[in-house]
C-alpha positions as CSV (number, residue, x, y, z in Angstrom):
1,M,118.2,140.8,126.3
2,C,121.6,141.5,127.9
3,M,124.8,141.5,125.9
4,D,128.4,142.6,126.4
5,H,129.2,145.0,123.6
6,A,132.9,145.2,122.9
7,D,132.2,147.5,119.9
8,T,128.8,148.9,118.8
9,H,128.1,150.6,115.5
10,D,124.8,151.9,114.2
11,T,124.3,151.5,110.4
12,R,121.3,153.3,108.9
13,H,119.8,152.5,105.5
14,D,117.9,155.0,103.4
15,S,114.1,154.7,103.7
16,A,114.1,153.8,100.0
17,I,116.5,150.9,100.8
18,A,120.3,151.2,100.2
19,R,120.8,148.7,97.4
20,R,123.7,146.6,96.2
21,G,121.6,144.7,93.7
22,L,118.3,143.2,92.9
23,L,118.6,139.6,91.9
24,V,116.0,137.6,89.9
25,T,117.4,134.2,89.1
26,G,114.5,132.0,88.1
27,A,113.2,132.2,91.7
28,A,111.6,134.8,93.9
29,A,113.4,138.2,93.6
30,A,115.9,139.0,96.3
31,L,117.3,142.4,97.3
32,T,120.8,142.7,98.7
33,L,121.6,145.5,101.1
34,S,125.0,147.0,101.9
35,S,127.4,144.8,103.8
36,V,127.9,144.9,107.6
37,S,131.5,144.6,108.6
38,F,133.3,143.7,111.8
39,A,136.8,144.2,113.1
40,S,139.1,141.2,113.1
41,T,140.0,139.5,116.4
42,A,143.3,141.3,116.5
43,S,141.6,144.7,116.0
44,A,139.0,143.8,118.6
45,A,141.7,143.0,121.2
46,E,143.5,146.3,120.4
47,S,140.3,148.2,121.0
48,G,139.9,146.9,124.5
49,G,137.1,144.6,123.8
50,G,137.2,142.9,127.2
51,Q,137.1,139.2,128.0
52,T,134.2,138.2,125.8
53,G,135.5,139.9,122.7
54,D,131.9,140.5,121.6
55,Q,131.2,142.9,118.7
56,T,127.8,144.3,117.8
57,R,126.4,146.1,114.8
58,T,122.8,147.4,114.5
59,V,121.2,148.0,111.1
60,R,118.0,150.0,110.6
61,G,115.9,150.7,107.5
62,T,112.5,150.7,106.0
63,L,111.1,148.3,103.4
64,P,108.5,149.8,101.1
65,P,105.2,148.2,99.9
66,G,106.0,145.9,97.0
67,S,109.4,144.8,98.3
68,P,110.9,141.6,97.0
69,D,110.1,138.4,98.8
70,F,113.6,138.3,100.3
71,V,116.0,140.9,101.4
72,H,119.6,139.8,102.1
73,L,121.7,141.6,104.6
74,P,125.4,140.6,104.1
75,V,127.5,140.2,107.2
76,E,131.3,140.1,106.8
77,V,132.4,137.5,109.5
78,P,136.1,137.6,110.4
79,R,138.1,134.7,111.7
80,G,137.9,133.6,115.3
81,V,134.1,133.9,115.7
82,R,132.6,131.1,117.9
83,E,129.0,132.4,117.8
84,I,126.6,134.6,115.8
85,H,123.7,136.1,117.6
86,V,120.9,138.0,115.7
87,A,118.0,139.9,117.2
88,Y,115.5,141.9,115.2
89,S,112.3,143.9,115.6
90,Y,110.0,145.9,113.4
91,E,107.1,148.4,113.6
92,R,103.7,146.9,113.7
93,P,101.2,149.8,113.3
94,A,97.5,149.2,113.8
95,M,95.8,148.9,110.4
96,P,92.1,149.4,109.5
97,A,90.1,146.3,108.6
98,G,91.0,145.0,105.1
99,T,94.5,146.5,105.1
100,Q,97.5,144.3,105.7
101,G,100.0,145.3,108.4
102,N,103.6,144.4,108.8
103,A,105.0,140.9,109.1
104,L,108.7,140.1,108.7
105,D,110.3,136.7,108.7
106,I,114.0,135.9,109.3
107,G,116.7,133.3,108.7
108,I,120.4,133.0,107.8
109,F,122.8,131.6,105.2
110,D,126.5,131.0,105.9
111,E,129.6,131.8,103.8
112,R,128.6,129.3,101.2
113,G,126.0,131.7,99.9
114,T,122.3,132.1,99.2
115,R,122.0,130.3,95.9
116,L,118.6,128.6,95.5
117,G,119.1,125.0,96.6
118,G,122.7,125.6,97.6
119,K,124.6,124.5,100.7
120,G,124.5,127.8,102.6
121,F,121.3,127.4,104.5
122,R,121.8,127.5,108.3
123,G,118.3,128.2,109.6
124,W,114.9,129.8,109.4
125,S,112.4,130.8,112.1
126,G,110.0,132.8,110.0
127,G,108.1,135.2,112.3
128,A,108.2,132.8,115.3
129,R,111.3,134.3,117.0
130,T,112.8,137.7,117.7
131,E,116.4,136.4,118.1
132,F,118.6,133.3,117.4
133,F,122.1,132.1,117.7
134,L,124.4,129.6,116.0
135,R,127.7,128.1,117.1
136,A,129.5,124.8,116.4
137,D,128.0,122.9,119.3
138,A,124.5,124.3,119.5
139,A,121.9,126.5,117.8
140,T,118.5,128.0,118.5
141,P,115.7,125.5,117.3
142,G,115.1,126.1,113.7
143,Y,118.8,126.7,113.1
144,L,121.7,124.3,112.4
145,P,124.8,124.0,114.7
146,G,128.1,124.0,112.8
147,P,131.3,126.0,112.2
148,V,131.1,129.8,112.1
149,N,133.6,130.2,109.3
150,A,135.0,133.5,108.0
151,G,133.3,134.9,105.0
152,T,130.2,136.7,103.8
153,W,127.1,135.4,105.7
154,H,123.6,136.7,104.8
155,I,120.7,137.4,107.1
156,A,117.6,136.7,105.1
157,L,114.6,139.0,105.8
158,G,111.2,138.0,104.4
159,P,108.7,140.8,104.2
160,Y,105.6,138.6,104.3
161,T,103.3,141.6,104.3
162,V,104.1,145.3,104.3
163,A,101.8,148.1,105.6
164,P,101.1,151.1,103.3
165,Q,103.6,153.3,105.2
166,G,106.4,150.7,104.9
167,L,108.0,148.3,107.2
168,A,110.6,149.9,109.5
169,Y,113.0,147.3,110.9
170,E,116.1,147.0,113.1
171,V,118.6,144.1,113.1
172,T,121.3,143.7,115.7
173,I,124.1,141.3,115.0
174,T,126.6,140.2,117.7
175,L,129.7,138.2,117.0
176,R,131.2,136.4,120.0
177,F,134.9,135.4,119.6
178,G,136.6,132.5,121.2
179,T,137.4,128.8,120.8
180,P,134.6,126.9,119.0
181,G,133.1,123.8,120.4
182,E,132.6,120.5,118.6
183,T,129.7,120.0,116.2
184,P,127.7,116.9,117.3
185,K,127.0,114.2,114.6
186,P,123.3,114.3,113.9
187,V,121.3,111.2,114.9
188,Y,118.2,110.6,112.8
189,P,115.2,108.3,113.6
190,P,115.4,104.7,112.4
191,E,113.3,103.8,109.4
192,R,111.6,100.8,111.1
193,A,109.5,100.2,114.2
194,K,108.4,96.8,115.5
195,G,105.0,96.9,113.7
196,R,102.4,94.2,113.3
197,G,103.2,93.0,109.8
198,R,100.5,93.8,107.2
199,A,98.1,96.0,109.1
200,W,96.4,99.3,109.3
201,Y,98.7,102.0,110.9
202,R,97.6,105.4,112.1
203,G,99.7,108.5,111.6
204,D,99.8,112.3,111.7
205,C,102.1,113.6,109.0
206,H,101.8,117.4,109.6
207,L,103.1,118.6,112.9
208,H,105.1,121.6,114.3
209,S,107.4,121.9,117.2
210,V,109.6,124.6,118.7
211,H,111.8,124.1,115.7
212,S,109.4,126.4,113.7
213,D,106.3,128.1,114.9
214,G,105.1,125.4,117.2
215,R,105.2,125.6,121.0
216,R,105.7,121.9,121.9
217,T,109.0,120.2,122.2
218,P,109.6,117.0,120.3
219,A,109.3,115.0,123.6
220,E,105.9,116.5,124.2
221,I,104.8,115.7,120.6
222,A,106.0,112.1,120.9
223,A,104.1,111.6,124.2
224,L,100.9,113.1,122.7
225,A,101.2,111.0,119.6
226,R,101.4,107.9,121.7
227,A,98.4,109.0,123.8
228,A,96.4,109.6,120.6
229,G,97.0,106.0,119.5
230,L,99.3,106.8,116.6
231,D,101.8,104.4,115.1
232,F,103.8,107.0,113.1
233,I,104.3,110.8,112.8
234,N,106.2,113.0,110.4
235,T,108.1,116.1,111.5
236,S,107.3,118.9,109.2
237,E,108.7,122.3,110.3
238,H,108.4,125.4,108.1
239,N,111.4,125.7,105.8
240,T,114.0,124.0,108.0
241,H,115.2,120.5,108.7
242,S,116.7,121.3,112.1
243,A,114.2,119.0,113.9
244,H,115.4,115.9,112.0
245,S,118.0,115.3,114.7
246,A,115.9,116.3,117.6
247,W,114.1,113.0,118.3
248,D,116.9,110.9,119.8
249,G,115.4,108.6,122.4
250,L,111.8,109.5,121.5
251,W,111.1,106.8,118.9
252,G,110.5,103.2,119.9
253,D,109.0,99.9,118.9
254,D,105.6,101.6,119.1
255,L,106.3,104.8,117.3
256,L,107.9,105.4,113.9
257,I,109.2,108.9,113.4
258,L,109.5,110.2,109.8
259,T,111.5,113.3,108.8
260,G,110.2,115.9,106.5
261,E,109.6,119.6,106.0
262,E,106.7,121.9,105.3
263,V,108.0,123.8,102.3
264,T,106.3,127.1,102.9
265,T,106.3,129.3,99.7
266,R,104.3,132.5,99.0
267,N,102.0,130.5,96.7
268,G,101.1,127.5,99.0
269,H,102.6,125.0,101.3
270,V,103.7,121.4,100.6
271,V,104.6,118.7,103.1
272,A,107.7,116.9,102.1
273,L,106.8,113.6,103.8
274,G,109.3,111.0,104.9
275,M,112.5,112.2,103.4
276,D,116.0,111.0,104.3
277,G,117.2,112.6,107.5
278,G,119.1,115.8,107.0
279,T,117.5,116.7,103.7
280,F,116.6,120.4,103.1
281,I,114.2,121.6,100.5
282,D,114.3,125.2,99.4
283,W,111.2,127.3,99.4
284,R,112.2,130.6,97.9
285,Y,110.1,130.6,94.7
286,R,106.6,131.3,93.5
287,A,104.4,129.5,91.0
288,R,105.4,132.0,88.3
289,D,109.1,131.0,88.7
290,N,108.5,127.5,87.4
291,R,110.7,125.9,90.0
292,F,108.4,123.7,91.9
293,G,108.7,120.7,89.6
294,H,112.5,120.7,90.3
295,Y,112.0,120.6,94.1
296,A,109.2,118.0,93.9
297,R,111.8,115.8,92.2
298,E,114.3,116.6,95.0
299,I,111.8,115.4,97.6
300,R,111.3,112.2,95.7
301,R,115.1,111.7,95.3
302,A,115.3,112.0,99.1
303,G,112.8,109.1,99.3
304,G,109.8,111.3,100.3
305,L,106.3,112.1,99.1
306,V,105.1,115.4,97.7
307,V,101.9,116.4,99.6
308,P,100.3,119.8,99.0
309,A,98.9,121.0,102.4
310,H,95.6,122.7,103.1
311,P,95.2,123.7,99.4
312,H,92.2,126.0,100.0
313,A,93.3,127.5,103.3
314,T,92.5,131.2,103.6
315,C,95.7,132.5,105.2
316,I,98.0,134.7,103.1
317,G,100.2,132.6,100.9
318,C,98.6,129.3,102.0
319,N,96.3,128.7,99.0
320,W,97.9,126.1,96.6
321,K,98.9,127.6,93.2
322,F,101.3,125.1,91.8
323,G,98.8,122.5,90.5
324,F,98.7,118.8,91.3
325,A,100.7,117.2,88.5
326,D,103.7,116.7,90.8
327,A,101.7,115.6,93.9
328,D,101.9,112.1,95.3
329,A,98.9,112.8,97.7
330,V,97.0,115.9,98.8
331,E,96.1,117.0,102.4
332,V,92.4,117.3,102.0
333,W,91.6,117.5,105.7
334,N,93.8,119.8,107.9
335,G,93.1,120.1,111.6
336,P,89.5,120.5,113.0
337,Y,87.1,120.2,110.1
338,T,86.2,123.6,108.6
339,V,84.6,125.1,105.4
340,D,88.0,125.2,103.6
341,D,88.3,121.4,104.2
342,E,84.9,120.9,102.6
343,V,86.1,122.8,99.6
344,S,89.3,120.8,99.4
345,L,87.3,117.6,99.6
346,A,85.0,118.6,96.8
347,D,87.9,119.8,94.7
348,W,89.8,116.6,95.2
349,D,86.6,114.5,94.4
350,N,86.3,116.3,91.1
351,T,89.7,115.0,90.0
352,L,88.7,111.3,90.4
353,V,86.6,110.8,87.3
354,T,89.4,111.2,84.8
355,A,91.5,108.6,86.7
356,A,88.5,106.3,87.0
357,R,87.9,105.8,83.3
358,S,91.4,106.3,81.9
359,E,93.3,104.5,84.6
360,R,95.7,107.5,84.7
361,A,97.5,108.2,87.9
362,W,95.3,109.7,90.6
363,T,96.1,111.7,93.7
364,P,95.1,110.0,97.0
365,A,93.8,112.1,99.8
366,M,95.2,112.5,103.3
367,G,94.4,114.2,106.6
368,S,96.7,115.6,109.3
369,S,96.4,117.8,112.4
370,D,98.8,120.6,111.6
371,A,99.0,120.9,115.4
372,H,101.2,123.7,116.7
373,R,100.4,124.2,120.4
374,D,98.0,123.5,123.2
375,P,95.1,122.9,122.9
376,D,95.6,121.7,119.2
377,P,95.0,117.9,119.3
378,I,97.6,115.7,117.7
379,G,95.9,113.0,115.5
380,T,92.9,115.1,114.6
381,P,92.6,114.1,111.9
382,Q,94.9,111.1,111.2
383,T,95.6,109.0,108.1
384,V,95.1,105.3,108.6
385,V,97.3,103.4,106.1
386,L,97.3,99.8,105.0
387,A,101.0,98.9,105.0
388,E,103.1,95.7,104.8
389,D,104.8,96.7,108.1
390,L,105.6,99.7,110.2
391,T,108.5,101.0,108.2
392,R,109.2,104.2,106.3
393,D,109.1,102.5,102.9
394,A,105.9,100.6,103.6
395,I,104.0,103.5,105.0
396,L,104.9,105.8,102.1
397,A,104.0,103.0,99.6
398,G,100.6,102.7,101.2
399,I,99.9,106.4,101.1
400,R,101.1,106.7,97.5
401,A,98.8,103.8,96.5
402,G,95.8,105.4,98.2
403,H,95.4,102.4,100.5
404,S,94.2,104.7,103.3
405,Y,91.4,106.5,105.0
406,V,91.2,109.5,107.2
407,A,89.6,109.6,110.7
408,E,89.0,112.2,113.3
409,S,90.6,110.1,116.0
410,A,91.8,106.6,116.9
411,S,88.4,105.7,118.2
412,V,87.0,105.7,114.6
413,S,87.7,102.7,112.5
414,L,86.5,101.8,109.0
415,T,86.5,98.7,106.8
416,F,85.5,99.4,103.2
417,G,85.4,97.2,100.2
418,A,83.5,96.2,97.0
419,A,82.7,92.8,95.7
420,G,81.6,91.5,92.3
421,G,80.8,88.1,90.8
422,R,83.1,85.1,90.9
423,G,84.7,86.2,94.2
424,S,86.2,89.4,92.9
425,H,87.0,92.0,95.6
426,A,88.7,95.3,95.9
427,G,89.7,97.4,98.9
428,I,90.4,101.1,99.4
429,G,92.5,102.6,96.6
430,D,92.1,99.6,94.3
431,R,90.0,98.8,91.2
432,L,87.3,96.2,91.1
433,R,87.6,94.7,87.6
434,V,84.1,93.7,86.5
435,G,81.9,94.4,83.5
436,L,80.0,97.6,83.3
437,D,76.6,96.0,83.9
438,E,77.7,93.5,86.5
439,P,76.3,93.9,90.0
440,V,78.7,95.2,92.7
441,T,78.1,95.2,96.4
442,V,79.8,97.9,98.4
443,R,80.2,97.3,102.1
444,L,81.2,99.7,104.9
445,E,81.9,98.6,108.5
446,V,82.2,101.4,111.1
447,T,83.1,101.5,114.8
448,G,83.4,104.5,117.1
449,A,80.9,106.8,115.3
450,P,77.8,106.9,117.5
451,G,74.8,108.5,115.8
452,R,76.8,109.6,112.7
453,T,75.6,109.2,109.2
454,A,77.4,107.0,106.6
455,H,77.4,108.1,102.9
456,F,78.5,106.4,99.7
457,V,79.8,109.0,97.2
458,T,80.2,108.4,93.5
459,D,81.0,110.5,90.4
460,Q,77.4,111.5,90.5
461,G,77.5,112.6,94.1
462,T,76.1,111.1,97.2
463,L,73.9,108.2,96.2
464,H,73.2,106.4,99.5
465,T,73.0,107.7,103.1
466,T,72.1,106.0,106.4
467,T,72.3,106.8,110.1
468,L,74.6,104.6,112.2
469,P,73.4,103.1,115.5
470,E,73.9,105.0,118.7
471,S,76.4,102.3,119.7
472,G,78.7,103.7,117.0
473,T,79.1,100.3,115.4
474,G,77.3,99.5,112.2
475,T,77.5,97.9,108.7
476,V,76.1,99.5,105.6
477,E,75.7,97.8,102.2
478,W,74.7,99.2,98.8
479,R,74.4,97.7,95.4
480,T,75.4,99.3,92.1
481,T,77.1,98.7,88.8
482,P,80.2,100.2,87.2
483,A,77.9,101.7,84.5
484,Y,76.1,103.6,87.3
485,A,79.0,104.4,89.6
486,T,82.5,105.0,88.2
487,Y,84.0,105.0,91.7
488,V,82.7,104.7,95.2
489,R,84.1,106.2,98.4
490,A,82.7,106.3,101.9
491,E,82.2,109.2,104.3
492,V,81.1,109.3,107.9
493,R,79.7,112.6,109.1
494,H,78.5,114.4,112.1
495,A,75.0,116.0,112.2
496,P,74.8,119.3,110.3
497,K,75.1,122.4,112.3
498,T,74.0,124.8,109.5
499,P,70.8,124.0,107.6
500,G,71.6,123.2,103.9
501,L,75.3,122.4,104.6
502,P,76.7,119.0,105.3
503,G,77.9,118.0,108.7
504,A,81.7,117.9,109.6
505,L,83.5,114.7,108.6
506,A,84.2,112.0,111.2
507,A,86.0,109.9,108.6
508,F,86.3,109.4,104.8
509,T,88.0,106.9,102.5
510,N,89.9,107.0,99.3
511,P,87.9,105.6,96.4
512,I,87.4,102.2,95.0
513,F,87.3,102.4,91.2
514,L,84.8,100.2,89.4
515,G,85.0,98.7,85.9
516,E,87.3,96.9,83.5
């Protein structure tokens, strides 16, 4: 990295951290370091700063094990700044197996402050970037263009994990003076595509681009989504909404683009699905802080759905700790099928009995790719939703109602229903209202699943299994009663690879509940 340095100053913090204050405000604790100050533009000119008028400060310090979740580095920004550039690095010593090394995230808040849920957020890149910039007319992906106003800005450091010897870091801040550009008005995707009326629509609701830790551009994602046969996608960057305005010209009659966020806390991740464009949801809290319910309501106020992601994932901070009382759906299947998806499926299935008999609200299941980069396939898996049309409201309503199934690709299609006497019928996510002893016929039609096995799963477990034809197209029927099966859902699986364990899913449905 090459920069013109009009004025360079090296600020060192004690190894035990020079403190201004430790804040605990009903959210994750935040430590505030000593301020970094810059000369005014007049002072910079008097010091012979050159044509660029750049000023640079470098801060070094060490964070100990057990540091707060967030460390704020205040930066006093004078008038006349057109751009802020931040670069950082930290030591990454090799650790023995079983011992966590160093990982340090970064973001920034402007002069409006760091208050939880406040207006000051200007961007976050986690650990995906080593530098970023902001100015009125442009910003690094993950960050928001806008005025660089005078006042106290805060660089937010997030010590994700800290090695036993501590986390030594260096942050270099460069202010570039000059005439600011114009901030473009953001353009968000439309809430409607052409659609086919009431139909089954395929979508991938968990995707990452260069606006967080992905490596694909929005244009590349849109092209891959179309190639995968998808009708809709949801942008879900980690802890930033900068990508909401990055899709201009990429939507069309054939592709609905929803705007969301993957709210990435230290106690689990949640996909905020289909929110109003420009909505930011804060993530700086843990389950112990009792703040998630508030932000779940914020997601809904913005028109979105609350979808806990990969609830049994094994990465640090990924396992879901907030409970499911505030969830509209749950991402049971995340990316290529693995053991943690099987655990998520079983855990979700265990929640269905209470809803079946009491008719309480239940949590539908979803699946998404969580694709980040090549060769991650977009649309593996995908959620197939019965919606009144290809609109934001209709797609979200179908997901919320559980009128959906999950498939490994667009080549797999299911039709699943249950029929009782006197012409009664129910589809995926609905209730077949018949007497407890009345006969019920469950029917599954499958295409695109050669040699797979089809399973009917109830509150007792899997009660019927059959092998599908090599053609991949087949129909399976099974008879039961509500007294015997409280609900029925369908699974299509690959052959097992490990004796005694089920094969990976090729598709599964939400349940049909049985009984009055």
